C-alpha positions as CSV (number, residue, x, y, z in Angstrom):
1,X,-5.4,17.2,-4.7
2,X,-3.0,19.5,-2.8
3,X,-1.9,22.4,-5.0
4,X,1.8,22.5,-5.9
5,X,3.7,25.3,-7.5
6,X,6.7,23.8,-9.3
7,X,9.4,26.1,-10.8
8,X,8.7,27.2,-14.3
9,X,11.5,27.3,-16.9
10,X,11.1,29.6,-19.9
11,X,12.5,29.8,-23.4
12,X,13.0,32.8,-25.7
13,X,10.0,33.0,-28.0
14,X,12.1,33.7,-31.1
15,X,13.8,30.3,-30.6
16,X,10.8,28.3,-29.7
17,X,9.6,25.5,-32.0
18,X,6.2,24.0,-32.3
19,X,4.5,22.8,-29.0
20,X,5.2,19.1,-29.6
21,X,8.9,19.7,-30.3
22,X,9.9,21.9,-27.3
23,X,12.6,20.3,-25.1
24,X,14.0,18.1,-27.8
25,X,17.5,17.6,-26.5
26,X,18.1,15.1,-29.4
27,X,17.8,17.8,-32.0
28,X,20.8,17.7,-34.4
29,X,21.9,14.2,-33.2
30,X,22.0,11.0,-35.3
31,X,19.9,8.1,-34.0
32,X,23.0,6.0,-33.3
33,X,24.6,8.9,-31.5
34,X,21.5,9.1,-29.4
35,X,21.4,5.4,-28.7
36,X,25.1,5.4,-27.5
37,X,24.2,7.8,-24.7
38,X,22.0,5.2,-23.0
39,X,25.0,3.3,-21.5
40,X,26.3,6.5,-20.0
41,X,23.1,7.4,-18.2
42,X,22.7,6.7,-14.5
43,X,19.1,5.3,-15.0
44,X,20.1,2.6,-17.4
45,X,20.7,-0.2,-14.9
46,X,17.6,0.9,-13.0
47,X,15.5,0.5,-16.1
48,X,17.0,-2.9,-16.9
49,X,16.2,-4.1,-13.4
50,X,12.7,-2.6,-13.1
51,X,11.2,-3.5,-16.5
52,X,9.5,-6.8,-17.1
53,X,10.9,-9.4,-19.5
54,X,8.8,-10.8,-21.0
55,X,6.1,-8.1,-21.1
56,X,4.9,-5.3,-23.5
57,X,6.5,-2.0,-22.7
58,X,5.6,1.5,-24.0
59,X,7.9,4.4,-24.2
60,X,5.6,7.5,-24.2
61,X,7.4,10.4,-25.9
62,X,10.3,8.5,-27.3
63,X,11.9,11.2,-29.5
64,X,14.4,9.4,-31.8
65,X,13.7,6.2,-30.0
66,X,17.1,5.7,-28.4
67,X,15.7,3.8,-25.4
68,X,13.4,1.8,-27.7
69,X,16.4,0.6,-29.7
70,X,18.7,0.2,-26.6
71,X,16.2,-1.8,-24.6
72,X,15.1,-4.0,-27.6
73,X,18.8,-4.8,-28.1
74,X,18.8,-6.0,-24.4
75,X,15.8,-8.3,-25.1
76,X,12.9,-6.1,-24.0
77,X,9.6,-5.8,-26.0
78,X,9.4,-2.0,-26.3
79,X,7.1,0.2,-28.5
80,X,7.7,3.9,-28.8
81,X,5.3,6.8,-29.5
82,X,6.0,10.5,-30.1
83,X,3.9,13.4,-31.4
84,X,6.9,14.8,-33.4
85,X,6.6,13.4,-37.0
86,X,10.2,14.4,-37.8
87,X,11.5,12.4,-34.9
88,X,9.5,9.4,-35.8
89,X,10.6,9.6,-39.5
90,X,14.2,9.9,-38.4
91,X,13.9,6.8,-36.3
92,X,12.2,4.8,-39.1
93,X,14.8,5.9,-41.6
94,X,17.3,4.4,-39.2
95,X,15.3,1.2,-38.9
96,X,12.1,0.9,-40.9
97,X,10.9,-2.1,-38.9
98,X,11.2,-0.3,-35.5
99,X,7.9,-0.3,-33.5
100,X,7.8,3.5,-33.3
101,X,4.6,5.4,-34.1
102,X,3.4,9.0,-34.3
103,X,0.9,9.2,-31.5
104,X,-0.3,11.5,-28.8
105,X,1.0,10.8,-25.2
106,X,-2.3,12.4,-23.9
107,X,-4.6,10.4,-26.1
108,X,-2.9,7.3,-27.4
109,X,-4.5,4.9,-29.9
110,X,-3.7,1.9,-27.7
111,X,-6.5,0.3,-25.7
112,X,-6.9,0.2,-21.9
113,X,-4.5,-2.0,-19.9
114,X,-2.5,-2.9,-23.0
115,X,1.0,-2.6,-21.5
116,X,2.8,-4.4,-18.7
117,X,5.1,-1.3,-18.2
118,X,5.6,2.2,-19.4
119,X,8.5,4.6,-19.7
120,X,8.2,8.4,-19.8
121,X,11.6,10.2,-19.7
122,X,11.6,14.0,-19.8
123,X,8.1,14.4,-21.3
124,X,5.3,15.3,-18.9
125,X,7.1,18.5,-17.6
126,X,6.4,20.2,-20.9
127,X,2.6,20.5,-20.4
128,X,2.0,23.9,-18.8
129,X,-1.4,22.7,-17.5
130,X,0.6,20.2,-15.4
131,X,1.3,16.4,-15.7
132,X,-2.1,15.2,-14.7
133,X,-3.5,14.3,-18.1
134,X,-0.3,12.5,-19.1
135,X,-0.2,10.5,-15.9
136,X,-3.9,9.6,-16.3
137,X,-3.1,8.3,-19.8
138,X,-0.1,6.3,-18.6
139,X,-2.3,4.8,-15.9
140,X,-5.0,3.9,-18.5
141,X,-2.5,2.1,-20.7
142,X,-1.0,0.0,-17.9
143,X,-2.3,-3.3,-16.7
144,X,-3.1,-3.8,-13.0
145,X,0.2,-3.6,-11.0
146,X,2.0,-2.4,-14.1
147,X,5.3,-0.7,-13.8
148,X,5.9,3.0,-14.6
149,X,9.4,4.4,-14.9
150,X,9.2,8.2,-15.2
151,X,11.7,11.1,-15.0
152,X,11.3,14.9,-14.9
153,X,13.7,17.7,-14.3
154,X,14.7,18.1,-10.7
155,X,15.1,21.2,-8.5
156,X,18.6,20.2,-7.3
157,X,20.6,22.1,-4.7
158,X,22.6,24.1,-7.3
159,X,19.3,25.2,-9.0
160,X,17.6,26.1,-5.8
161,X,20.6,28.2,-4.5
162,X,22.0,29.7,-7.7
163,X,20.7,28.7,-11.2
164,X,17.1,29.8,-10.7
165,X,18.1,33.3,-9.5
166,X,20.5,33.7,-12.4
167,X,17.9,32.6,-14.9
168,X,15.3,35.0,-13.4
169,X,17.8,37.9,-13.6
170,X,18.7,37.0,-17.2
171,X,15.0,36.9,-18.1
172,X,14.3,40.2,-16.4
173,X,17.1,41.9,-18.2
174,X,16.1,40.5,-21.6
175,X,12.5,41.6,-21.1
176,X,13.6,45.1,-20.4
177,X,15.0,45.0,-24.0
178,X,11.7,43.7,-25.4
179,X,12.5,39.9,-25.5
180,X,9.5,37.6,-25.1
181,X,9.6,34.3,-23.4
182,X,7.4,31.2,-23.5
183,X,6.9,28.3,-21.2
184,X,9.4,25.5,-21.7
185,X,9.1,23.1,-18.7
186,X,8.5,22.6,-15.0
187,X,11.3,21.6,-12.7
188,X,10.0,19.7,-9.7
189,X,11.2,19.0,-6.2
190,X,11.1,15.3,-5.5
191,X,8.2,15.9,-3.0
192,X,6.2,17.9,-5.5
193,X,6.3,15.3,-8.2
194,X,5.9,12.4,-5.8
195,X,2.6,14.0,-4.8
196,X,1.4,14.1,-8.4
197,X,2.3,10.4,-8.9
198,X,0.5,9.3,-5.7
199,X,-2.6,11.3,-6.5
200,X,-2.6,9.8,-10.0
201,X,-2.8,6.3,-8.5
202,X,0.8,5.2,-8.5
203,X,2.7,3.6,-5.6
204,X,6.3,4.8,-5.6
205,X,8.9,2.0,-5.2
206,X,12.1,4.0,-5.6
207,X,13.7,7.3,-6.7
208,X,17.2,7.7,-8.3
209,X,19.1,10.6,-9.8
210,X,18.8,10.9,-13.6
211,X,22.0,12.2,-15.2
212,X,25.0,11.1,-17.2
213,X,28.1,9.5,-15.8
214,X,31.3,11.6,-15.8
215,X,32.7,13.2,-17.9
216,X,29.2,13.8,-19.3
217,X,26.7,15.8,-17.2
218,X,23.2,17.0,-17.9
219,X,22.5,19.3,-15.0
220,X,25.5,21.6,-15.2
221,X,25.7,21.3,-19.0
222,X,22.1,22.6,-19.4
223,X,22.2,25.3,-16.8
224,X,25.8,26.7,-17.3
225,X,26.9,27.1,-20.9
226,X,30.2,28.5,-19.7
227,X,31.0,25.0,-18.3
228,X,30.4,23.1,-21.6
229,X,33.1,21.4,-23.6
230,X,33.9,23.2,-26.8
231,X,32.6,20.6,-29.2
232,X,31.5,17.4,-27.3
233,X,27.8,17.5,-26.5
234,X,26.9,16.7,-22.8
235,X,30.6,16.9,-21.7
236,X,32.0,19.5,-19.4
237,X,35.2,21.5,-19.8
238,X,38.0,21.3,-17.2
239,X,36.4,23.8,-14.9
240,X,33.1,22.1,-15.2
241,X,34.5,18.7,-14.4
242,X,36.3,20.0,-11.3
243,X,33.1,21.6,-10.0
244,X,31.1,18.4,-10.9
245,X,33.6,16.2,-9.0
246,X,33.6,18.4,-5.9
247,X,29.8,18.6,-5.7
248,X,29.3,14.9,-6.7
249,X,31.5,13.9,-3.8
250,X,28.9,15.3,-1.4
251,X,25.8,13.9,-3.2
252,X,24.8,13.1,-6.8
253,X,21.5,14.8,-6.0
254,X,23.3,18.3,-5.8
255,X,23.8,18.5,-9.6
256,X,21.6,15.9,-11.2
257,X,19.4,17.1,-14.1
258,X,16.4,14.9,-13.1
259,X,14.9,12.2,-11.0
260,X,13.6,8.8,-12.1
261,X,10.7,7.3,-10.2
262,X,10.0,3.6,-10.4
263,X,6.3,3.1,-9.6
264,X,3.5,0.5,-9.6
265,X,0.0,1.2,-10.8
266,X,-2.4,0.7,-7.8
267,X,-5.4,-1.5,-8.4
């Protein structure tokens, strides 16, 4: 496999949680609050169109289970797994009958070729050794020609030109003062992650930007705290909304937080 060098994102060590709970954007949310975000996400209609009905679907790394609940309400047969017991417990407190289990996305208890489709949204980028093992496991779990919908953080234009440099400067300044940092996630260009998928045995059918619809936004919200709304999560303040509108008018790819790939498992 051709070697790629995706961009590494780091997190202050003093604020880092256990390995399986890094990157939990749902932390502090209620389950219903989390579910309500699905209708505001650009990938929602893509998932609805791409996933089989009927057919058994796995969400690998489901967090609080927002997509499990949302898609089941739409008539899909979705099961969720996550390694974070607090997330699973919170989901089951919300609905004790929900098919959400504590399980490892790298070594799931499910047998080979068990699912017709799988979803992995913002999960595989958190493995510092790379996404290979997670992709191999997703492939193992899928039936022949099974569908995979997978998203990871994207190196959008704003990140390539500005955000990465600002974060590197911030990290350098903090390290001069003794601050330690730990790996948080990779941010991939579309070509980088497409290569991982193809080498793992998936045929890419489509790619779409993964973000929220205005006035919410993931990319700018995550990267620029100064642009965040004072008390509404995922919403931008007035300056942020103006910047978003200008950049979005050129291309949604310029500020999107991630990319969603729709793939098919090759036989």
